[in-house]
N, C-alpha and C positions, 0 to 999 in steps of 0.2 A: 194680687192673686199669684199663686205659685204654679209652676209646671207640674203636671201629673204624668208619671211614667205609664206608658201603655201596658207595661207588665203588671202594674198595680191595679189599674182599672181603666175601662173605656167610658166615654160619655154615655149618659142614660139615653135609652131609646125614647123617642116621642110617642105619645099615645095615638096620634092620628096617622103617622107614617112609620115604616120600618127602618128608620134611621135616626141618628142623633140630631140635635140642633147644630147649627154651624158653630165651629170652634176654631181656635188657632191650633195648628200642628207644627211641630218642629221636624224638619226633614233634612235630607242631605243637601237640598237646594235652598234651604232657608225656611223662614216662617211664612206660612200661607194659611188661608182659611179652608176648611173642608168639613165634611160630615162623615160619620161612620155609618156604613150601610150594613145593617144586621142580617139582611138576606144573603148578601155575597161575602160578608165578613171582610170588607175592604174599605179603605178610605176613599171617598169620592169628592169631586168638586163640580157641582152644577147647581143652578139656581131653581130649576124646575124639576120636580121629582121624576124619576124614571117611569112612573105609571102615567105620566102626562103624555099627550100626543107630541109635545115639543121637548125633547130631551137629548142632550149630547154630553153624557158624563165623561169626566176625565178620572180615570182610576189611578190611584197612587199605589204602584206595585212595590215589591220588596226592594227594588233598587233605590227607591226614595227613602228607605230606612226611617219611617216614622217612629220616633222614639218617645215623644211627649206631646201632651195637648193641654190646653187651658180654655176655660170659657172666654168668650169675647167680653171685653169691658162694656159697661153700660154706656149708651150714647150720651153725648152732652145734653144738658138741659137747654132748650131754646125758649127764650122769653118772648 
């Protein structure tokens, strides 16, 4: 898989939530997983969506300088 510039395109929005699936992002602090929130137009990191009762999102602001993203790799096959 190749890295995709955020200037070229963002990950697609999911049908059931106003955010992308979890992807890898390249930031000033390194590579982390995150989702793109289409309501706030920001990169976020949390496991329960903000419309849930239990949410504490971390927002990646401009200082994180998100430049690229890529889909997560497929998980290993477990036999």
